[in-house]
C-alpha positions in Angstrom: -95.4 127.1 50.4 -97.3 129.9 48.7 -100.1 131.7 50.4 -102.6 130.6 47.8 -101.6 126.9 48.4 -102.0 127.3 52.1 -105.4 128.9 51.8 -106.5 126.1 49.4 -105.3 123.5 51.8 -107.1 125.1 54.7 -110.3 125.3 52.7 -110.1 121.6 51.8 -109.5 120.7 55.5 -112.7 122.5 56.5 -114.8 121.1 53.7 -113.5 117.5 54.1 -112.1 117.1 57.6 -111.9 113.3 57.4 -109.8 113.2 54.2 -106.5 111.4 54.9 -105.0 110.9 51.5 -104.0 113.9 49.3 -106.1 114.4 46.2 -104.3 113.9 42.8 -102.7 116.9 41.3 -104.6 116.6 38.0 -106.3 120.0 37.5 -105.4 121.3 34.1 -104.5 124.8 35.5 -102.3 123.5 38.2 -99.1 121.3 38.3 -97.0 120.0 41.1 -93.3 119.4 40.5 -90.8 117.4 42.6 -87.0 117.1 42.5 -85.5 113.8 43.4 -82.2 114.9 44.9 -83.5 117.6 47.2 -85.1 116.7 50.6 -87.5 119.1 52.4 -89.7 121.9 51.3 -87.3 124.6 52.7 -84.4 123.4 50.6 -86.6 122.9 47.6 -87.9 126.4 47.8 -84.4 127.8 48.3 -83.1 126.1 45.1 -86.2 126.2 42.9 -88.4 128.9 44.2 -87.4 131.4 41.5 -87.8 128.7 38.8 -91.3 128.0 40.2 -92.2 131.6 39.7 -90.6 131.8 36.3 -92.4 128.7 35.0 -95.7 130.0 36.3 -95.1 133.2 34.4 -94.2 131.3 31.2 -97.0 128.9 31.3 -99.9 130.7 33.0 -100.3 127.7 35.2 -100.2 127.4 39.0 -96.9 125.6 39.7 -96.4 124.2 43.2 -93.2 122.6 44.4 -93.8 119.2 46.0 -91.0 117.9 48.3 -90.1 114.2 48.3 -87.9 112.5 50.8 -86.3 110.0 48.3 -86.3 108.6 44.8 -88.7 105.9 46.0 -91.0 108.5 47.5 -91.0 110.3 44.1 -92.2 107.0 42.4 -94.9 106.6 45.0 -96.0 110.2 44.5 -96.3 109.7 40.8 -98.3 106.5 41.0 -100.6 108.1 43.7 -101.3 111.0 41.4 -99.8 113.4 44.0 -97.3 115.0 41.6 -97.3 115.8 37.9 -93.7 116.5 37.1 -90.4 115.2 38.5 -86.9 116.4 37.8 -84.4 113.6 38.1 -81.0 112.3 37.1 -80.3 109.7 34.3 -79.7 106.8 36.7 -82.9 107.5 38.5 -84.9 108.1 35.3 -84.5 104.5 34.0 -86.0 103.1 37.2 -88.8 105.8 37.4 -89.7 105.0 33.8 -89.9 101.3 34.5 -92.1 101.8 37.6 -94.3 104.6 36.5 -94.2 104.9 32.7 -93.5 108.6 33.1 -93.2 110.6 29.9 -90.2 112.8 28.9 -90.9 116.5 28.9 -87.5 118.1 28.4 -83.8 117.4 29.1 -81.7 119.5 31.4 -78.2 119.6 30.0 -75.3 119.6 32.4 -72.1 120.9 30.6 -69.0 118.8 31.2 -71.1 116.0 32.7 -69.0 112.9 32.2 -67.4 110.2 34.4 -63.7 109.7 34.8 -61.3 107.4 36.7 -58.6 109.4 38.4 -55.2 108.3 39.7 -52.0 110.0 41.0 -50.0 111.5 38.2 -46.7 110.4 39.9 -48.1 107.0 40.9 -47.8 103.5 39.2 -51.1 103.8 37.3 -50.3 105.0 33.8 -53.1 103.3 31.8 -56.3 101.4 32.4 -54.5 98.0 32.2 -52.5 99.0 35.3 -55.6 98.8 37.4 -55.9 95.0 37.0 -55.7 93.5 40.4 -56.0 96.9 42.1 -58.7 98.6 44.2 -60.8 101.3 42.6 -63.1 103.5 44.7 -66.5 104.6 43.6 -68.9 107.1 45.2 -72.5 106.7 46.2 -74.0 103.4 45.0 -76.0 104.0 41.9 -74.7 107.5 41.3 -74.5 108.1 37.5 -71.2 110.0 37.6 -69.5 108.5 40.7 -70.3 104.8 40.3 -72.2 103.7 37.2 -70.4 106.0 34.7 -66.8 105.3 35.9 -67.5 101.6 36.0 -68.8 101.7 32.5 -65.8 103.7 31.3 -63.5 101.0 32.6 -65.7 98.3 31.0 -65.6 100.2 27.6 -61.8 100.0 27.9 -61.7 96.3 28.6 -61.8 95.9 32.4 -64.5 93.7 33.9 -66.2 95.1 37.0 -65.5 93.0 40.1 -63.2 90.7 38.3 -60.3 92.6 36.9 -60.3 95.0 39.8 -61.9 95.3 43.2 -64.6 98.0 43.4 -65.0 99.8 46.7 -67.8 102.2 47.7 -66.1 105.0 49.6 -67.2 108.6 50.1 -65.4 110.9 47.7 -63.4 112.9 50.3 -62.3 109.8 52.1 -61.4 108.2 48.8 -59.1 111.1 47.8 -57.2 110.8 51.0 -57.0 107.0 50.5 -55.6 107.6 47.0 -53.0 110.0 48.3 -52.0 107.5 51.0 -51.7 104.7 48.4 -54.6 102.6 49.9 -56.5 102.5 46.6 -55.3 102.9 43.0 -57.9 105.1 41.5 -61.3 106.9 42.1 -64.4 107.2 39.9 -65.7 110.8 39.8 -67.0 113.5 37.5 -65.3 116.6 36.2 -66.4 119.0 38.9 -65.3 116.6 41.6 -61.8 116.5 40.1 -61.7 120.3 40.1 -62.6 120.4 43.8 -60.0 117.7 44.6 -57.3 119.8 42.9 -58.4 122.9 44.8 -58.4 121.0 48.1 -55.0 119.4 47.5 -53.0 121.9 45.4 -49.8 120.1 46.1 -51.1 116.8 44.7 -50.9 115.9 41.0 -53.9 114.0 39.7 -54.3 112.4 36.3 -57.3 110.9 34.4 -56.7 107.4 33.2 -60.2 106.8 31.8 -62.9 109.1 30.6 -66.4 108.1 29.6 -68.6 109.7 27.0 -70.8 112.6 28.0 -73.5 111.3 30.3 -77.2 111.6 29.4 -79.0 114.7 30.6 -81.0 115.2 33.8 -84.6 115.0 32.7 -88.0 116.5 33.6 -90.7 113.8 33.3 -94.5 113.9 33.5 -96.9 111.5 35.1 -98.3 109.3 32.3 -101.9 110.5 32.9 -101.1 114.2 33.6 -103.1 116.7 31.7 -101.6 116.7 28.2 -102.5 120.3 27.4 -100.8 121.5 30.6 -97.7 119.4 29.9 -97.6 120.8 26.4 -97.6 124.3 27.9 -94.6 123.4 30.1 -92.7 121.9 27.1 -93.4 125.0 25.0 -92.2 127.3 27.9 -88.9 125.6 27.9 -88.6 125.9 24.1 -89.7 129.6 23.9 -88.3 130.9 27.2 -85.4 128.6 28.0 -83.0 131.5 28.8 -85.2 133.1 31.4 -86.1 129.7 33.0 -82.4 128.8 33.1 -81.6 132.1 34.7 -84.2 131.4 37.4 -82.8 127.9 38.0 -79.3 129.3 38.4 -80.4 131.4 41.4 -80.2 128.2 43.4 -76.7 127.6 44.8 -76.7 123.9 44.1 -78.0 124.4 40.6 -74.8 125.8 39.3 -74.2 122.4 37.6 -76.6 123.6 34.9 -74.7 126.8 34.2 -73.9 127.0 30.5 -76.4 124.3 29.7 -79.6 124.1 27.6 -83.0 122.7 27.8 -83.4 120.1 25.1 -86.9 119.2 23.8 -85.7 116.3 21.5 -84.7 113.9 24.2 -85.8 110.3 23.7 -86.0 107.3 26.0 -83.5 105.4 23.9 -80.9 108.1 24.9 -80.8 106.4 28.3 -79.9 102.9 27.0 -76.3 103.8 27.8 -77.4 104.2 31.5 -79.2 100.8 31.3 -75.9 99.3 30.1 -74.2 100.8 33.2 -76.6 98.9 35.5 -75.8 95.7 33.7 -72.1 96.4 34.1 -72.4 96.4 37.9 -74.5 93.2 37.8 -78.0 94.7 37.9 -80.2 93.3 35.1 -83.6 94.8 36.1 -84.9 98.3 36.9 -87.6 97.5 39.4 -85.8 99.3 42.3 -83.1 101.9 42.9 -79.6 100.6 43.5 -78.3 101.4 46.9 -81.7 101.7 48.6 
């Protein structure tokens, strides 16, 4: 945490020693930002510290990283007024929108972000229809690119989830080994996962039997009652200084998924209707909670 944030916290503790609940992050010159897929302040600072500094420079605002332990914790922080901005994935966004009415600020594009269903190139699965009656592995429950997206890709090509094939939730590394051993017929994964599988198993030939459309972007959202002038400054910073902000983001090791991407200011809520259809594909009709919690 930055020195100024620590000093401010210490001053508050002296002035109001009995205060038990953090005050809302609503000051117009200060914004708190959370990231749903990173736990702990140390990891958050490691990945997004340079971005925090770059966004401060671009907006003139005091930007503070706010760690959350889960997607649910992010929702609670928004509704409690503890955080102003949240960076999240498309599957998480539709639930966060439902539970908080958060407003879209800017999309974070991930190049080559699409779901696929992968089989062995020398195996019996040559087309989607060959998966009927077989087992298909998916990654983390509710993952956009490892579960929802691949399931939707099969649905778009005529296979009914849980009826035409047996879906199994298996961690990706274990699933690849199971595919090679013939215990499952195919795996749902994204493009980068397939590249890693090919690197890990250079003697194994993989093939894509189904590919979904490009998935909606990761997205930065703002608390519905966050200061509008401050949020406008943030949005303008992404439009005017996108290259420098992206360069700062890419200093984080796990943020390389954004390499070659862009910040998009024209994203709309309706762009995520495709994700909502994915939830329905796996039998989830409402968005009041996160799948897999």
